[in-house]
N, C-alpha and C positions, 0 to 999 in steps of 0.2 A: 758285189765286190768280191765275195768269196769265190764265186764262179770264175771271175777274171784271174784271181790269184791261182786257182787250180789250173786254169788254162795255161798261164805263164809257167807254172811248175812243170806241167806236162810237156810244154814246148822245150823248156830248158833241159829237161831230162833226156829228151830224144836227141838233142843236139850237143850234148856235152860228153866228152870222153869219160869212160868209167874211172880212169886214174885221177881225173879232176873233180869228180863228183864228191869224193870223200872230203878233201880239204874244203871244197866249196860249201858242203853241208856244215862243216865245223865253223866256217866263217859266218854263215847265215845264222847258226845257232847262237853265236856270240857277236852279233853285228856291232853292238855299241863299243866293245873293246877293240874290234878291228878298225872301226871308223875313227875312234878318238884320236890316235896319232896322225891320221891322215887329215882330219879337220884342223888339227893344230898346225900341221905343215902348210895347209892351204892358207890359214890366217897369217902365218909368217911370210909366205910367198906374196900374199896380197899386200901386206905392209911394205915389203921390199919394192914391189912393183909400183905402188902408189908413191912411195918416196922418190923413186927414180923418175916417175912421170912429173911429180911436182918440181923436182930439180930441173928437168928439161923445160918445163913450162915457165919457171921463174928465171931461167937463164943462169 
């Protein structure tokens, strides 16, 4: 698994602009804080989508 991660890191480093690599490294270094609001938004969007679908289904 470690070799796969190193391969992915190597691939992404070769294909990412240098100006993007610094903020990307900051995000990866604090992934939980970066993902938390996005996961919360996904949960809200899912609830809205399900409510809409149920409303359509039930007429």
